[in-house]
Steps between C-alpha positions, in 0.01 A plus 500: 500500500673706225566367152832316468703388204547129460819436304588138452854364452574434132500145368315180584624328815382147567793380707307540825131493588248749390490655846874506550537701177303794634557808291576305184337339201425127519345386170458622142431408143610689192633790708853638499678750721657814362658761723356313794137520384287218359356530154328278247739332257508600133276329248561296189363438158542237229810554287309342215168324450652172380564207733774240532495128585636365824628650824776751442772486762760702310445834325813652351507833315780649292564755232674398179763708323231605254308660784226238492375379839429132567345308783582130517258286700573149620197303612470140610368419152642759257767755421378833358638817354277796574570769241267794472168357609547157342608172658718296270532134588874429490487169687783281372433188295662188656422249224322460167342208318466492123224295340492276803206582724156345453170546683202302627155634596194362670147578386342763730828605662736798444794304643755412235769238558827575320761233437866604465775269621696633799329839479650614834193698607382564853144596588440869424756522216414684177534354153438659162363263234528564129456300176217287639211384284139471602392191699197479277235676704492809723869466596620677190849604403423851627405361837817291533749752362547739791657528843367268772575432865567144601232374742629154584790255436359147454844369397848607388371480144157664537345816637156657490363848443158659479409603148294804412230273354323182608559190288218321331468146359691587184822600683661161465687559174868517434628634837597830352730356230826541699512856624785720628537611863707767673534433873568795730729445800340317788284708730590526867325489831275781619485362852812393686500122571672393814758224452625578149822676417746710693329719755157342450476348846406703804783704644737271699312180418670175403869422518772720361529464123192275474306715253390341179649574159402838373339492154311735277160347579518432874562860605278803543539668161720801568662676204810712516523759218758759398604679187820460302505818296184510295420134562346319796643195677261292710523179698230308689636383837681171444455540125706606198613845385296658228562800276238728346673675211339840443628514140289197414184701557232529775326176400817287512531248779783467744737214427767307684812704544698183440345474152647830383775486238845436654349445849745321729430328831191706576346371827217256437327604819535749788309647791535860386650700217628861499718729300768719650485869424845635415685187403219339295514143626204267511495329837327174594445429866458138609606367160610164363877446473645462153454142390206434731127557470439505877470829684761583761295730728809687617680540167519847346601499129557802272542551129783681327493876513253654255392159383182315595597179322862426591516316836816293440784626724825553313824683554385775264145571624320590824257210527514295816328376810527483880335269745391680817604348830220642713170314541343225292316691226473847345160651579527822298723777368461872445712749302582824676709799398814371665469123492277201452362354820449126520282352775558139587286320753750601774647838410587769246791506252615812319605448138709777343668536159877531553629415158777255409620256619212427744225690307266506805568505870265323742491620861276385782341812645241357735401167657194372679256666266346423165204587278138402550491433128702575184313830445490626862782761453462839336714805421383834637661812640845376391459209737375143486197408711419136547283264697602163627299248706603673823482872434563799276844633416682781321839464326730789426842330524391309810168332576300644790168389642224756461309586817148388412182575693298234320763226490324233710170575330649429157727206580249314715249521213738424210413184308838326502391241246443779240780726617670509161206713377620789721625792288633844570375816331662843487286811477764773525268789409350461851820365671358154551583137463237229531497127539201301376454164662257206546363479851353223714385215278461715189660352193539846338624842594228665710678748729776760487726683740618852417812684620572874464880493500542875554271519799545149636126433521313178418153427377311184407209402276319243296469443127122533494315732266681392181845544659638147459851542365753234408783700344620864494731724297614841616438818295821609315410336168130590515360809666340300784571172670353199323355198674345171386165393639330169548127428500409137573130569457518634144847376391554846360843617595609857424799730537420810706663844520520619865493834676233631264207679667324329789288233331567158359417581140181299485337571833668633812638366826442547869763591757516542877727566796418430862662627813598311809290547812532818700358603838528769769771515760565348741499177293135492414371520855194694382271460205524762229224689321581632150263789430647667189726416203657761272652320201810618321528324165609595150291371206698439178367470145164584647220373278200666670420689818338179619826305510499334841762375743355316799623562852399216731542530878534156657520402861537223761532488876782248524791409265380141435152606400404548133481854379147623438390790282391796716436759224549541130565842345499564125739781418475691169716787364254743653482344847582712805446307821280224635345472843535148631390285790758229528571346838745222600808440711723461191435652158647453154454695177457357150520711184380331184346547159285264303573447131576844359733675259629781718797513731523621859768597748444524871616808699467572872152416621363649821272333755306634798534236770401509866516243784167326558529312824644166601196278442 
């Protein structure tokens, strides 16, 4: 039989069976499609060598009027300003104690018990101690006077932490002589807990409106962050609004917006905060009404124009608020060029600035769809792409479902209990949007789905090989997209720059793509014998002439059998052809690389295949 080109349909298709998708690709990891051909995704490297504390689920970048670039990171434990290559801890202080905290130690233990009436801590909080005296032994003033993380809450008046030294028998002295303490805002949850707060229960569970009260500490810690001119405004979900004032210096902490001079009726809590572009309002979604401290999950409030602190509606300003009529809670909001889109749990509302007397208009533009999580929508290609619990959509004035060839694969594997961890990521340099999500019983993001919006192709993958990502920021502010990582083994979390080379900065990563089964007409009646393979593949950023991409021919006789490896071929930049002896009724092809720092792009391979009998 003569050589024949085998050209597979672009994109991963898992909507049918492996056999029914003959002529297509069925599985992949860390492979994208460009101009119809599969290629290894771009690499990444550490933006800096420093680490941050906690899981970052919001990474916001902006450029100040001075030209300085900033990245604000919100983790479940901290708020950071990344400037240059330095993380500045700007976590707000919620309370202070002056000359009122004392300590107790036990011989042979590093656990210190601190006493401070009504301290308000939860386990995991951070407190900075100052002004303490030695306890008389190894627990010196230098040991006590630093930042510590709270390890336990024995009572409303006591908490414990682990000191940097172990106490001896002399550490029974004066209890530190009445020290000072600065308490950072309460930390939040890193794992979603079913049964607490709005949206915490499984989708559709319980009776309508039965969700518990939403508070700062019973929700997955999700920050919303935006800039107001040179300054940054941040709010933890169900928490207060905080301002980081650039003019106060890089080391200054964010503080309550309501504590600013002349602040008026600033929301005490909200689900999300945002600024509007042209009209310069600060907008709080799911905010407390004026005169109340309880969140109304459908209330949208906005400040006066060009003011972050004036939230009192008057006849002479543009502050105000509107309660949405659709759904039971706001899930998320996203600013676009034309409008602000607000997703409730039952539809989408368009918010547009119209000026006086109404200031903003609110129009329902879609129903029967929502967001998988507050960060599951992303701007790209002058459109909005978003994921809900039932599919993928694009909005460009109207919301339309995206045809998706991996829909059932993703949705059937999505961990609904941790669905608020889903986030969208734009990578416009390669015409892609991605959604990272937790699968199966995983408590953390461990898979992604990738969509090329110009070509309409889909791909899938895992977050193995140092690819765990929990937040993403597109490239305009910095040269490349930035993403936050999480490493539960080392607790070393970094920010990475993406689309740099083809490695992962420290090591490298593997990638593969595998075809669906193919056979010979008519419908696999005869076995096939593959006798020759001529590869067509482009090596990129080639390191050596020994760089290797592996072509694996697999086969089986019936669709329900497992695929077995028939032959493995190592292809280098100097390869020409390989004689093979692969025999089966159905065959599949897998192209892969082990950990390596080069890229590859598949062309049109050729196979010599002949029929080989019926038995």
